[in-house]
Each structure stands twice: as C-alpha cells, then as structure tokens.
TIKE-632571 format. One record per atom (N, C-alpha, C): x, y, z. Coordinates in steps of 0.2 Angstrom, whole numbers, plus 5000, padded with zeros to 4 digits. Atoms other than C-alpha are relative to their C-alpha. Layout:
% TIKE-632571
XYZ
...
% end
This chain:
% TIKE-632571
499850045006
531853825633
500550044996
499549965003
533453875624
500150004993
500050005007
533053835606
499650054997
500449955004
532453955593
500049984993
500050025007
531953935575
500650034996
499449985003
533353955563
499950074997
500149935003
533754135557
499850004993
500249995006
532854185542
499549954998
500650055002
531454055543
499450025004
500649974997
529754125546
499649945002
500550054997
528454025556
499350034999
500749975001
526554045553
499649975006
500450024995
525554025569
499350025000
500749975000
523654045572
500050065004
500450005006
522854155568
500350024993
499749985006
524054215555
500149954995
499950055004
524254045548
499349994996
500650005005
522454065541
500150034994
499949965006
523054195529
500549964996
499650045004
524454075524
499749944996
500450055003
523253935520
499650034995
500549965005
522054055511
500450014994
499649985006
523454115500
500249944995
499950065004
523953935495
499449984996
500750035003
522153885492
499850044994
500349965006
521754035481
500449984994
499750015006
523153995469
499949934998
500150075001
522853805470
499350004996
500650005003
521053835465
500050034993
499949975007
521553945450
500349964996
499650055004
522753815444
499649944998
500550055001
521553675446
499550024995
500549985004
520253775437
500250004993
499750005007
521353785422
500349944997
499850065002
521753605421
500749985002
499450024998
523353595430
500049955006
500050054995
523853445441
500550015005
499449994995
524853435457
500549954999
499450045000
526553365457
500450015006
499549994994
527753335472
500749984998
499350015002
529553355469
500550005006
499650004994
531053325480
500250075003
499849944997
531653455492
500750014998
499349995002
533453425487
500149964994
499850035007
534253375470
500750004999
499349995002
535853345462
500250074999
499849935000
536853505463
500050024992
499949995007
537253495444
499350024997
500749985003
535353515440
499950075000
500149934999
535253685447
500650044997
499449975003
537053735441
499850014992
500149995007
536553695423
499350034998
500649975002
534753735423
499850075002
500149934997
534653895434
500650044997
499549965003
536353955427
500650025005
499549994995
538053965436
500250075001
499949934999
538154155433
499550035004
500549974996
536654185443
500250015007
499850004993
536754245461
499749945004
500350054996
535554105466
500649945000
499550055000
536953975460
500650025003
499349984998
538554075464
500050025007
499949974993
538054145481
499549975005
500650014996
536354075488
499849935001
500250064999
536253895487
500249965006
499850044995
536253775501
500249934997
499750065003
537453645495
500449965005
499650044996
538253495504
500149934997
499950075002
538953325502
499649955005
500450054996
537853185508
500549945002
499550064997
538553025517
500349964994
499750035005
538852955500
500550044996
499649965003
539953095495
499750044994
500449965006
538653165482
499950075002
500249934999
538453345480
499250014999
500749985001
536653395483
499850075003
500249934999
535753555485
499250015002
500749984998
534153615494
499750044994
500249965006
533053675480
499950075001
500149925000
533153865477
499450024996
500549995004
531753855465
499749944998
500450065002
530453735457
500149984993
500050015008
530653745438
500449944998
499550055002
532253645436
499849935002
500250064997
531553505447
499449974997
500650035003
529853495439
500249984993
499850025007
530653495421
500449935001
499650065000
531853355427
499549945001
500550054999
530353255434
499649984994
500450015006
529353275418
500449964995
499550035004
530853215408
500149935002
499850074998
531253065419
499449955000
500650045000
529453005420
499650004994
500350005007
529053035402
499350035000
500649965001
527653155405
499950034994
500049965007
528153245389
499849964994
500250055005
527753085379
499250004999
500850005001
525853105382
499750074997
500449945003
524653245379
500450075003
499749944999
525453415378
499550064999
499450004995
525653535386
499949965007
500050034993
526053455403
499850065004
500249944996
525153565415
500049985008
499950024993
525753555433
500150065005
499949954994
525753645450
500349975006
499750034994
526653625466
500150065005
499949954995
526953715482
500549975006
499650024994
528153715497
500650045001
499549954998
529753785504
500649994994
499350005003
531353835494
500550045004
499549984995
532953885501
500650044997
499549965003
534154025498
500450035006
499649974995
535654085509
500050074998
500049925001
535254275510
500050035006
500049974993
535454405523
499250015001
500749994998
533754395532
499850075001
500349934999
532654545531
499249994999
500750005002
530754585529
499949984993
500150025006
530154485515
500549964996
499550045003
531754395511
500349955005
499850054995
532054235520
500449944997
499650065002
533154085519
499649944999
500550055002
531753965519
499350044998
500549965002
530454045508
499449954997
500550045003
528753975503
499750024993
500249995007
528253965485
499449964998
500550045004
526753915474
500250014993
499750005006
527353865457
499549964995
500450025006
526453835440
500449994994
499650015006
527253755425
499649974994
500450035006
526553725407
500649984995
499450025004
527853615397
499849974994
500150045006
527853565379
499650044995
500349965005
527053715370
500350074999
499749945001
527653875362
499450054999
500649965002
525853945360
500050065005
500049944996
525854125367
499350015004
500650004996
524054095373
500149965007
499850034993
524853985387
500450045004
499749954996
525954125392
499550045003
500549964997
524454225394
499649975006
500450044995
523554085403
500450005007
499650004994
524954075416
499950065004
500149944996
524754255420
499350015002
500749994998
522854245421
499949965006
500150044994
523054105434
500350035006
499849964994
524154205445
499650065001
500449954999
523054355442
499449985004
500650034996
521554255448
500149995007
499850014993
522454205463
500050065004
500049934997
522854385468
499350035001
500749974999
521054435465
499649965005
500450044995
520354295475
500150025007
499849984993
521254355490
499850075001
500249944999
520554525487
500550064999
499449955001
522254615482
499850044994
500249965005
521854765472
500650054998
499449955002
523654855471
500549964997
499550045003
524554715462
500150034993
499849985007
525454775446
500449954996
499750055004
525954665432
500550044995
499549985004
527554705424
500249954994
499950045006
527854635406
500650014996
499449995004
529354605395
500149944996
499750055004
530154495382
500750005000
499250005000
531954435382
500249974993
499850025006
531954375364
500249925000
499850075001
532654205358
500749994998
499350015002
534254125353
500250034993
499949975006
534054195336
500250085000
500049924999
533854385341
500450025006
499749984994
534654385358
500850024999
499249995001
536554375352
500150074998
499949935002
536354545343
499950055006
500249964994
535554625358
500649995005
499550014995
536854545370
500750044998
499549965002
538254625359
500050075001
500249934999
537454795359
500050025008
500149984993
537154785378
500750005003
499350014998
538954725381
500450074998
499649945002
539654875371
499850065005
500349944996
538554995381
500349995007
499850014993
539054915398
500750015001
499349994999
540854915395
500350075001
499849934999
540855105395
499850035006
500249974994
540155125412
500549995006
499550004994
541055155429
499749945005
500350054996
540654985437
500649965003
499550044996
541654875450
500249944996
499750065004
542654725444
499549945000
500550065000
541354595449
499550014995
500549985005
540054685439
500350004993
499750005007
541254705424
500149934998
499950075002
541654525424
499349974998
500750035001
539754485424
499850024993
500149985007
539654585408
500249954995
499750055005
540654455399
499649935000
500450074999
539654305406
499350014998
500849995001
537854365406
499850075001
500149934999
537654555403
499350015003
500749994997
535754535407
500050015007
500050004993
536154505425
500250085003
499949934998
536854685426
499450045000
500649965000
535154755421
499649985006
500450024994
534454655436
500350025007
499749984994
535654735448
499650055004
500549954997
534654825462
500450065004
499649944997
536054945468
499850064996
500249945003
535455125465
500650034995
499549975004
537155175458
500149964993
499950045006
537155035445
499350024996
500749995003
535255065441
500050074996
499949945003
535655245437
500450004994
499550005006
537055205425
499749964994
500350045005
535955075415
499450034998
500649975002
534555195413
499950004993
500049995007
534955225395
500349944996
499850065003
535455045391
499649984994
500450025006
534954975374
499449955002
500650044999
533154885374
500049944996
500150075004
532854705369
499550014995
500649995005
531254765361
500250034994
499849975007
532254855348
500449954996
499650055004
533154695343
499749944999
500450065001
531754575342
500049974993
500150035007
531654455327
499250004999
500749995001
529954455319
499649955004
500450054997
529454295327
499950025007
500149984993
529754355345
499650065000
500449945000
528954525341
499349974999
500750035001
527354425335
499849975006
500150044994
527454315350
499850055006
500149954995
527554465362
499450044999
500749965002
526154565353
499449965001
500650044999
525054415354
499849995008
500150004993
525354395373
499650065002
500349944998
524954575375
499350014998
500749995002
523354575365
499549955004
500450054996
522754415374
499850035007
500149974993
522954505391
499550065000
500549955001
522054655384
499349975000
500650035001
520654535379
499749985007
500250034993
520554465397
499950065005
500149944996
520554645404
500550005006
499550014995
522154605414
500550064999
499549945001
523154775416
500749985000
499350024999
524954765413
500450074998
499549955002
526454885411
500649984996
499550025004
527654865397
500750035004
499449994996
529354855406
500649984996
499550035005
530754845393
500749985003
499450014996
532154835406
499949945005
500150054995
531354695416
500449934998
499750075001
532454535417
499949965006
500150054994
532254385429
500749985002
499450024997
533654325440
500349934998
499750065002
533854155432
500150004992
499750005007
534754115416
499549964995
500350045005
533453995408
499450044996
500649965003
532154135403
500150024993
500049975007
531754175385
499350034999
500749975002
530354275377
499650035006
500449974995
528954315389
500350005007
499750004993
529554375406
499550055003
500449954996
528454455419
500149995008
500050004993
528354505437
499450035003
500649974996
526954545450
500350045005
499749964996
527354695460
499550035005
500549974995
526554765476
500350065003
499649934998
526954955480
500050015007
500049984993
526554945498
500649965004
499550054996
527954815502
500750035000
499349975000
529454935499
500549974996
499450035004
531154865494
499849934997
500150075002
530454685493
499350004997
500749995003
528954735482
499849944995
500250055005
529054585470
499649945004
500350054997
527754455475
499849944996
500150065005
527854335460
500350024994
499849995007
528454315443
500249944996
499950055004
528854205429
500250014993
499949995007
529154175410
500249944997
499950065005
529654065396
500749975001
499450034999
531053945397
500149944995
500050045006
531153865380
500749954999
499450035000
532953805382
500249955006
499850044994
532953725399
500049934999
500050085001
532553545394
500749984997
499450025003
534053545383
500650025004
499549994995
535153625396
500149955005
499950054995
534853485408
500049934996
499950075003
535153345394
499349974997
500650035003
533353325388
499950024993
500149985006
532553355371
499750074999
500349945001
531953515364
499350005003
500650004997
530453555375
499850075003
500149934998
529753735377
499649995006
500450004994
528953785393
499950075003
500149944997
528253925403
499749995007
500350014993
527853955422
500150065004
499849944995
527854065437
500049975007
500050024993
528154055455
499850075004
500249944996
527354175468
500349985007
499850014993
528054205485
499550015005
500550004995
526854155498
500150055006
499849964994
527754245512
499850084998
500149935002
527654415502
499350014999
500749995001
525854385497
499650015007
500349984993
525454375516
500150075002
499849934999
526354535518
499550054997
500449965004
525354615504
499250005002
500750014997
523654545511
500050045006
500049964994
524054625528
500150074999
499949935002
524654785520
499350034997
500649975002
522954805512
499449995005
500550014995
522054755528
499549954998
500550055002
521354595521
500249935003
499850074997
522054465533
499449965002
500550054999
521054315535
499849995008
500250024994
520054285551
500149925001
499950074999
520554115559
499349975001
500750035000
519054005556
499949965007
500250044994
518153915570
500349935000
499650065000
519153765575
499549944999
500550065000
517553655578
499350035000
500749984999
515653665577
499749985006
500350034994
515353565592
500549995006
499650014995
516153565609
499749965006
500350054995
515853425622
500350035007
499949984993
515753475641
499849945004
500250054996
515853315651
500150025007
500049994993
515553325670
500149935004
499950064997
516353175678
500349954996
499650055003
517353025674
499649964995
500450045005
515952915666
499750054994
500249955006
515353075656
500550014995
499449995005
517053095649
500149944996
500050065004
517052915643
499550004995
500550005005
515452935635
500050064995
499949945004
515853105628
500549994995
499450015005
517453045620
499749964994
500350045005
516352915610
499650044996
500549965003
515053045606
500450054995
499649965004
516353165599
500349974994
499750045006
517153035588
499549984995
500650015004
515452995582
499850064995
500149945003
515153175577
500550014994
499550005005
516853175568
499949954994
500150055006
516453015558
499450024996
500549975004
514853105553
500150064996
499849945003
515853245546
499950075004
500149944996
515553365560
500650025004
499449984996
517053455567
499950015008
500250004993
517053425586
500649995004
499550014995
518153435601
499750005007
500350014993
517953415620
500550035005
499549984994
518653475637
500349935003
499750054997
519953365644
500350015007
499749994993
520853345661
499550015005
500550004995
519253335671
499850075002
500249934998
518853525670
499350005002
500749994998
517353585679
499650044995
500549975005
515853665671
500350074997
499849935002
516553845671
500650004995
499450015004
518253795664
499949974993
500150035006
517553685651
499650044995
500449965004
516253815645
500550064997
499549965003
517753935643
500349974994
499750045005
518553805632
499550004994
500550005005
516953795622
500050074996
500049935003
516953985619
500650014996
499449995003
518753985614
500149964993
500050055006
518453845601
499750034994
500449975006
517253955591
499449954998
500550045001
516053815592
499350035000
500749985000
514153845588
499649975005
500350044995
513553715600
500449975005
499750044994
514053645617
499649945001
500450054998
513553475622
500249985007
499850014993
513453455641
499749945003
500250074998
513453285649
500249995007
499850014993
513353255668
499649945002
500350064998
512753115679
499350004999
500750005001
510953165679
499849994993
500250015007
510953175660
500149934998
499850075001
511753005659
499449955002
500650044997
510352935670
499450014996
500649995004
509053015659
500149984993
499950025007
509852955643
500050054995
500049945004
510053125636
500650055002
499549954999
511253275635
499750074999
500349935001
511053465635
500450034994
499749975006
511353545618
499950085001
500049924999
511753735621
500250044994
499849955006
511753865607
500450055003
499549954997
513253965612
499950074998
500149935002
512654125603
499450025004
500649974997
510854135610
500049985007
500050024993
511154035626
499449955001
500550055000
509653925622
500349935001
499750074999
509853745629
499449955001
500650065000
508753585626
500349945002
499850074998
508853405632
499949964993
500150045006
509153285617
500349935002
499850074999
509253095618
500749994998
499350015002
511053035617
500049964993
500050045006
510552915603
499850054994
500249955005
509953075593
500450064999
499649944999
511353195597
500350014993
499649995007
512353165580
499550034995
500549985005
510753175569
499850085002
500349944998
510053325579
500550064998
499549955001
511753425578
500150014992
499949995008
511953395559
499550044997
500549965003
510253455556
500050085002
499949934998
510553615566
500550044997
499549975003
512153645558
499950024993
500149995008
511453635540
499450054999
500549955001
510053755543
500250074998
% end
C-alpha cells in the first residue's frame, strides 16, 4: 500500500487510543459538572473571522492558517482555534440574549501549518471551554478549576499553572508605550522590530533564546494596571487560593492570540521539554466587538489533547485498553453460526457487549479470539448443544464451564456480569 497519513497528522490506534478517549472524557466530565453544554461548530469558517478575531499580527493568522478558495471563490480557513467560531455561533444564534453567562464546551481537530515535531502537529486535537457574557473574576477562576479537575482526573501530578493579567483597553496603552520604548532599544531583526510597532506583546511571546534573553528586563504589565484590573486579578488569585489550586505568578506570560485581555494563564508540564505547554486560556472581552457583535465579555481555555497524552505517558499513567466485549460467541458449524449471530445480537440489545468468531473458525482458533477480546465469558455452541437446546458458558478466567438453556443465555449472562 503506497498511501500514508499526511505529514504532521497523528493517529491514535488501540491500545493508545484508550488514553486519547480518557483525556477527552475527563475534561468533558469536568465541564458538564460545572454546567457547561456541548456545542458543535464548523471545521472551516470565513477567513475574515479568524483574521479579525484572532489578529492579523499573530503567527497563527500570518503564517499558520490553512486558507483556500472554495468552488464559489470564497476564502475559507480550516479553524486554527475554537474561540472565534464559538463566539460567532453564539452571536449568530442569539445565545447571548438568554441566561448569562453562556457556558459551552467543544472538542475536535484544529489545523495549523507548522513544522511537524513532537507535540506540534498540523492537525492538533483540542478540548475547548468558553464562558460568554460575564466579567465576574469568579468565572475566570472557574474555567481554571475545570481544566485543573481534568488534569487531576487523569492522575497528572506535575502540571504547573502559570498566571498573569494583560490589563484592559484603559491601562494597556500606557504599558504598550513603555514596552515599545524598551524594545526599540534592543538588537532585534527587522521582522521583530516591525512587530514592535504592530503588537509589541508578541515580542514577549518569542521563543528564540536570543530574544528571550534581551526581553528579560522588559517592563511588566503588573506595574501598569488600572485599579479595576488589579482588583480583578487579585480576586482571581484569591479564589484560586481558596480552591487550593497552586499557581505561579508569571508577569511576562502572554498568549499567542490578540484577543486576550486581563486574566491569562497556561498549564505547563516539565517532562515535555520544548513543547511543555499542555493548555491555556484567558479573558477576551473585546472579541465580540472585533467580529461585529455587541460588547460581550468572555473567558475560556483550550487544552491540547495530543500533549496531554504525552504528559500522561511521561508520568507512566497511560490507560489500559478496556476489554472490547464481555461475552464472546464460539459457534461450531454453519447452523451454530446462524443461531449464535442471533444470540449475540440479543445480548447487545440487552446492554451486554458481545462479539463472536466469524469465517467458520474451529474451536482452537475461535477460543484464541475469545481470549484476545478480553471477554469474561465465552458461549460455545455446537451441533450437540443445539440438539440439547443449550450452550456451554465458559468462565475464561477460571475455566469453569456449564450448560445453560439457549432461552436463558441472555438472562444468565447478565446476572453473572452484574455480580
């Protein structure tokens, strides 16, 4: 076979896929527990939504988006992140006209054209939570607590929470000016110097060691906060302390998207090396207006499922693949196969996971299939059993085997499996 998966697109196969499902389920349970509802949004959107919402000065928009013209000549883009699409959907369908905040979660692939490497993919899997329509700092802390609960449910113990604030449109201009004055005096390449004039915060987000070393003494946003932003940030910090969620104040932390304001945070895992970020989020109080909507504050986070799997494996917590079925049918002969097919489907209808041997396998081959399935019981049916109106139910752990009337197989197995 000459085909391979596209470069930079991970695939999750059994048994590793069990960890993938467990990761998504852990965060879904935490979100549902806090009253968040599921939303499904398009995989592609109008390119302008991301250009205006995420920010044209970001690497995501300027370098990483999968953008193309459809057959109607419209410019569309595979979603590089979820927040802009969730906000667009909220506004389009009037969710914000009901009870606030609008609490939503979603999950699925996002797409960024990057140089593939461990933990950095062109198709990345994300879990996303958004709370739209409130400025309450308690909701900022709530989103962090949801993510924290997801990590804890997976057993992760080395996750670090990095916390900062980026101020608001009242206090950020003074900080922006001070930061630009500082950055203009550094020895930076032309592309980075151009970025100083467009969005100087992006320079603080530069991962190159030579740039990071130069910005080490850059002005801090926390020294330029207005009274309202300082009070908001202090409240978030105190609420996290009340919850016992440890955090590290990280005054130079910025996020890679332009819509962030005030609360900003990342989750970091030290065992993952250069790609140590396993999630993050923050407040985006101006996003609705940026895409043509009314003033509508919001906060949310996205976690990288791919990197969470890496963190789980790094801590030796990989999930064991669950047993595929509880019962495995072993038919011996054509008539037995016909009857077993009906029996297996009867078990499934009764809520019992069941499978059977196909292709007329003999007893030895079929029993190997039963062992590989992880089933607790095998049901063996041959010509003599049919004549007697029964089947052999075998406990695959103990080897005990008893004859059970065919009419009582489903009931008997349900009772055995619930003991």
